[in-house]
N, C-alpha and C positions, 0 to 999 in steps of 0.2 A: 561288416563292410563300412569302411570309412570313406567318406567323401572329401575330396581335396577342396577346401575353401581358401580362396586367395583373398588376402586383405585388400580392401578397396583403398585405392590411392586417394588421398585427400587433396583436393584442388585448392590452391591458395588464391585468394582475391587480389593479392598484391605481392610484389617481389619479396624474397626472403630477406634481402638487405637493401637499404636504400641506394647504396653505392653500386648495386648490381642492376639498377634499372636501366632500360634501354633509353637511348636518346629520344625515341619517339614518345616516351611517356612523360618527357619533360616538357614544360611550356616553352614556347619559341624564345622568350625573353629570359635570359639568365638571371635577371634581377628580380623576377617575379617568383614569389614563394610558392610552395606546393598548393595546387588548387584544392586538394583534399581536406586541407585544414582551414580553408577559407569559407566564410558564409556564402550563400547563394547571392549572385550579383543581381541588383534590380535591373529591370529592362530599361531600355533607353527612354521610354515615355514615362518612367516613374518620377514622381516629384522629388524623392531623395536623390535619385541619380542626377537629376538636372540641377539640383541645389549644390551637390557636391562639385559638379563640374564648373558652375558659376563661381562659387567661393574660392575654388582652386585658381581660376583665371584671375579673380580679382586680387587674390593674395600674390601671385606672380607679378601682376602688374604693379602692385605696391612695392615689392621687392626691387623691380627694375627701376622704379622711380627714385627711390632712395639710394640705390647703388650708383645711379648716374649723377646725383648731386653730391657736393662736398659734404662730408659727415664731420660732426663736432661732438665730442663727448662732454663738453662743458657748457655749450649754449644751445638754445632751442628757439625756433621761430614758430609762432602760432598764427595761423591764417584762418580767417572766418569770413563768410562761410565757404565750404569746399566747392569747387566748380563741378558742374554737372555735365554729363556726356550729351551732346546734341540728339535730338530725337531721331534724326535721320540715320544715325549710326547705332541705333538701339539694337542689341543683338536679338536674333530670332529665338535664342535660347530663353531669354526673358518672357517672351510671349508664350512659348510652349510651357514654361513653368507655371505662369499664371493660369493657363487653361487647364493644366493638369491639376493644380491645387483646387480650382474651382469644381472641377469634375469629381474630385475625391471628397470634398467637404460635405458633410451630411446636413440635412435641414435641421434648423433649431427648433425651439419650443414654438408652437403655433404655426409652424410650416414657413417661417420667415427665412429667406435666404441670406447669406453673409452680405454685409453692406459693401458698397463700392469703395468705401474708405480703405478697406483692408488691402484691396488690390492696388489702389493708387499709392498708398504708403509703401507698399512692398515694392512696387514698381520704381518709386523714387529711390528707395534704398539700394536697389540693384543697379540703377543707372547712375549712381553717384560716382564720380571719378575717385580714385584712391587718393587719400591724403598724403601729403609730402611733408616730412619733417624739416626739410630744409628748402631753400630757394624762395623767392618772393612771389612766384606765380608769373604768368605771362600776360602782358597787356593791361593789367589793372593795378599796377603798383602804385600809381598816383591817384587812384580813386578815393575820393573822401569817405565813401561809405565803408571802405575796407579797414577793419580793425586789425591791426598788425603790430606786433612788438616782439623784441628779442629780449631775453632775460638770462642771466647767469644762473645755472642750476648748482645749488649746494646740497650735496648728498650728506645728511647727518650721519655721524658714527653711532656705534652701540655703546652703551654705558653699562657699568657693573654696579649693581646694588645688591647687598646681602639679603635683602627681603624679597628678591625676585629669583625664581628658578633660573639658573645660568644656562639653560637649554631651551626652554620654551618661554621665559619671562612671565610665568604665571606668579600671581601675587601669593606670597607665603605668609602674609600677615594673618594672625589668628589660626594658622595651621602649625603642624610639626615639621619644620624643614629638616632636611637630611643633609648633613655636612659631608663633603668629600672624605672618603675613608683614608685617602693618602695625605693630603695637605691640610684638610679641615678649614680652609678659608673660603670655599665655594659651596653654595648650598643648591639643593634641588628639591623638586616636588615629589619625586618618585625614584625608586631604584632604577627603573627602565631608563629615565632621562639621565641618570648618573652614568649608566653604561653607554649610552648613545652619544654623550658629549665628547666627541672626538677632538674638538678644537682646544679643550682644556689639557689634554694629555701632556703636551710639551711643557706648558707652564707649571703643571703639577709635578713633572719630574724635576724641573728646575727648582722649585720650592723645597722639595725633599733633599735635593742636593745642598741647597742653602742651609737647611737645618743640620744636616750632617757636618758641614763645614763649621758652623757656629757651635755645635754641641748642645744646642737647646732650641726650643720653639722660637719662631720669629719674633713674636712679641712677649717673650719671657721677661718678666720684671720691667716691663716698659713703664710702669707706674712711677718708677725712680726718676724719670726724665721730667724736665720742665716742658712747657709748651713748645718753645723754640728748639729745645734739644730733641723732642719727639719727632718734630718736622724733619730735622736734620737726619735723625736715625732712619726715617723711612726712605729718605732720598738715597742714603748709603745702602740700604737693603736693595733698592732698585738697581744701583750701579753694580752691586755684587751679583745680583741675579742675571743682569745683562751679560756680565763677564762669564758666568757660569754657562749660559745658553748660547753665547757667542753671537748674540744679535741684540738689536734694541728692541725694548718692549713696546707694544702698541699702547696708546692711551688707555684703552679698556683694560689691559693687563696691568698697567701701572696702578690703576684704581684699586685693584685687589689689595695692594699694600698701602695705598694712601688712605683708603676709607674702609678699614676692616671692621668686622663685627666683634668689637671689645667693649668692655664697660666704659661708659662715657665719662665717669668721674676721673678728674685728672690725677688724683693721687692713688688711683686703683689700677684702672685699664686691665682688669682681668681678661684673659684670652680664652680660657677653657670653656668650651661651649656648654658643657652640662651645668656649669654654674651661672649661666646667663639667662636672662629673660628679656624679651624685646618689648618696646612700647606697643600697646594693644591697638593704637589708632594708625601709626605709620609703619610700625614694624621694622624700622630702619635703625633706630637708636637702642642700644642695650644697656643694661645695667645688672648688678648681682641680684640673684633671687632672694638671698638672705639679707640684702641691705637696700631696701626700697628707696632710701634717701639718696642713693647714687644716681637716680634719674633726677637731674637738675631741674629746678623751677624754670629756668630760661628755655628749656625745650618746648614749653607750652606755646611760646611765641613763634617757633619754627616748625612745629609739627604739621601745620597745614601746608606749609612750603614743601616739606618732604613728600607729603602725599600728592601735591601738584607735580613735582618733579618725576614721582613714580608713574603718574598717568602719562606724562610725555614720553617716558622710556617705553612703556608698554605700547603705546599707540604707533610710535615710530618703528617698533619691532614688528608690529603687525601689518601696518598700512604704509610704512615709509614716511617720508617728510610730511610734517603737518603744515599745510598751506592755508592760512586763513582767507576768507573772502575780503575784498578791498572795496572801499567806497568809491562812487563815481560822481559825487556831487561837486559842483563848482561854485564856490561862495562868491557873492557880489560885494560883500564887506568882510574885511579882515576880522578874524574872531579875536580881538584885543581883550575881550571880557573873559575869555575862556582861560581857566587857570590850571588845567590838567588834561590828560588824554581823554578821559571819559566826556568831558564837556565838549572837547573837539569832535569826537564822534557824534555826539548828540547834535551839534551844529551841521555836520555832514549828513544827517538823517540816516545814520547807520548804527545798527544794534546788533551786538554778538552776545548771544546768551550763554554759550558754552565757555566755561572757565579756561580751559586749555587754548581754545581758538583766540580768545581775547588776549591771553597772555603772549601767544604767538603773534598777534597783531601789534601789541606794543613793542615787540622786538623788531618788527618791521618799520614802525612809525617813529621810533625814538630818535633816530638820527635827524631827519628833516624837522621834526617838531622841536627838539632841542635847539636847532639852528633858528627856527622861528621864535623861540623863547628868548634867545640871546638878542636877536634883532629887535624884538619888541621892547626889551629893557633898555636898549641903546637907541630907541627911536629911529630905526632905520627900515621902516616897512613901506615907505612910500616911493622907493626908487623904481624906475621903470626897467633898469637893467641891474640884475643882482648876480654877484659872482661870489661863491663859496669855495674855500680851500678845505680839503679834508686831509690832514696831515697824518702820516703813518696809516693810510688807508688799507684795508684788507678785503680780498674778495669775498670772504665768508661773512663779512658784516656790512660794510659801507656799500658794496656793489651788489650784494645779495638783494633779490626782488628789486630789480633795476628801477622799475616805473614808480617806486615809492617816492622818489624826489619830485616827480611831477604831481602825484596825487595828494601828498601832505605838505607840499610847499608851494608850488605854482598854483594849484587849485584853491588855496586858502588865501592867497595874496593877490587880489585882483589887480593892484596897481602895476605888478611885475609883467613886463611884456617878454623879456628874455632872462632866462635863468641859466647861469654857467655854473657846472659843478665840476670841479678839478680834483681828481683822485691822485694823491701824491704819496709815494712810499717805496723804499727799496725792495720790498717783498710783495709788491702789489701783484706781480704777474708770475708768481712762483710756479704755476701750473701751465705756463705757456699758452695762455688763452688768447684768442684773436680779439684784442681790444678794439681793433678797427671795426670789426663787426658789431661789437657792443655799442660803439659810439654813433652807429646808424639808426639807433631807436628813434621812432617818431612819436610825437604827442598824440593824444586822443583826438578824435575828429572835431570836437567842439573847440579845442585849443588851436587846431590848425585853421579852422574857419575864422577864429578871431585873431589870427596871425600871432599866436603866442607859442614860443619855442623853448625847449630845454636843450642845451648843448653840454656834451660830456666830454671831458679831457682826461687822458691817463698819462701820468709822468711816474715811470718806473725809476725814481731816483730819491736821494735824500732832499729834504725840503730846502735847505740852505743852498744846495746846488741848483735846485729848480728856480730859486729866486733870481739867479743870475743868468738863467737860460734865455735864449731868444723867444722861447714859447711862453714865457711868463705872462700871466694875466693878473692885473692888479685886483685884489680881492676887497669885498665889502665885510667879510667875516672869515676868521680862521678858526678851525675846528681841530682840537686834540681830543679825539674820542677814545677814552680807556687807554691812554698811552703809557701810563706808568712813568712819568717823568722823573720821579724820585729814584728809580733804580739805576745803578751805576753801570750795568751791563745792557746795552742796547743792541743796535744792529751789529751783526758780526762780533759780539761780545765786546763792543766798544761803546763808550759813553759819547754818543753823537748829539744828545739833546741840547747841550749848551749853545752850539752853533745854530741849531734849529730855532731855539727860543730867541736868541738874538736877532735872527733873520725875520721872525714874526713880529717882533717888536719895532723893528725898523719900519715896517709897513704903516704903522700908526692907524690901525683899524682895531675893532673889538676882536678879542680872542676868548673863545670859550674852551675850557678844559673839564672833561668828565673823568670819573674813576668808578671802579667796581664797587668799593665799599667805603664806610666812614673812616676806616683805618687809613686808606690811601689818599684821600682828598686833601687833608691838611699837609701831608708830606709833599704832595705835588705842588701845592700852593707856595710852600716855603721854598722849594727848589726853584720855581718859576720866578719868584721875586728876587732870590739871591743871583740869579743869572741875568737880571735886568740891569741896564746902564742908565736908567732914567726913571723918573717917578711914574708910578703906575696909578691909574684911578681904578679902584676896585669897585665895579659896579654891583657885584654879587659875590660875597664871601662863600666859602665851601658850605653847601647846603643840599638837601635832598632835592634831586631833580623832579619836579611835578610830571615831566614828560619822559621819565626813564622807563626802561623795560621792566616788566613784571614776569618775564620768563626766567625761572632760576637756573642757575649753573653752579656746579660744585666748587666750593672754595677751599683751597689747600693753604694759601698764604697765611690766613688768619683764622683757620677753622675752629680754634678754641673760642673765638669771639663771635663769628658769623659763619656757619657752616655752608651758607650759599651767598652768591654774589650776583649782580644784575648789571647788564650793560647800561651805562650812562646813569648810574645810580646817584652818584654825587656829581655836583658841578660847581665851578666858580667862573666869573666873567670879569676880565680886566679890559681896560681901554687906554 
């Protein structure tokens, strides 16, 4: 006899398909995800729950503050210290949080309870009003105790170096770099980073197309060129590549062709990676493995500069712009005995031990300190009002770190009561920055109490046009910083320097001209004198500027003589 056994129906704990769920199983808010996949929510009196609510409210308050104020991508305003919320509007949630944390904290060693400092500091943090990136604040804009300034923010670009991984910027010196399998001009630290580098794909394809068009590798038989011919050849390759890719190359992409990993010997320039070896100290300069003499003796003088430049590139990639600390000392006597930047910093009681930070500091200070150097040699340090014209000024250099003109010029010249800095140049405001807002910068508290001021003026025009404008201010010094006067192609591919030089000489005041390299300085001097219509008193012939920048920048114009250049490296002064 067989018994009939019915199969027991299995009950499901959840619907067969998510789309078949009833409306009752869904949460009331359609934006809320399925509760089954979420962790259990803390109760309302939980410390974590209260913190989450408070942080969310503070974040929303900050967003609302920044949304209501005019935004700017190129300027920022720093306010110190941030205002605090009055005690009478202190949220009850803050008290609940403090009470909850105090009840949940366990006793420490020896039975001691947490100190009251913990609660006071936490309370101050939570009752602080959200910071605003724009706006002067309300009611206290004229307070002498308020430290307030506006500055132009310059975001540095990325650089290509053959001794750094093109993806993560890891140092490949002393390691076995992996060249790109397609183009062979880019290097990586691992196969994974080679695959992940999506930004190189388009350039890599263009380089392969360039090789197919020419019928040989990019740097095939480049050792047959002279130094000038090799520079021209690299420019031609860039133009061909831009035509192939149907767009302009970025500065970083251009450096792949401008500074390739090839033998440094001018008669060799071997390009095949398997036959090359890199300098063991900097990893950037290559030479033939079987010809050790192809590493020139002159490289020893530049090897440390290569390493310093590499440190800048790596730090900027990881942490962004390197902003050095600035001194705040105000001198009672002009430092006429100081002969270089380090001595000035010593007089300002300011010491920077990090090599990269000091080089960045010299880049900031070289403009005002070079002006100080020219005024000192021309015996013009005793004027109560000082006006300086910066010809061909650029936002990325003369305007960058705006307060440097007060720190490194007004603060070291006690006789000056009013400092006028006039930025003049046709490309001064190429990024459409609100110069009116920049001009509102205020001096430090001590200068304001002493009734000392710095006034900034922006003239987006050619200098000889500005000299005939109604807004013209008579200068005590005219500065041509890194202008390249000897070049025939200036603004809009026209040589506008002759008219500008004539206009500056008609003012009959000292003129200081700086250049990047020793190669450019005598050419600028010769061109300046040839454009003069009167006798010039040469106060200082072309020489190394003791207040020049020590931050290196890649040099393409005369890379066979000097692979790096420096802002205001050389200077001459005429009167």
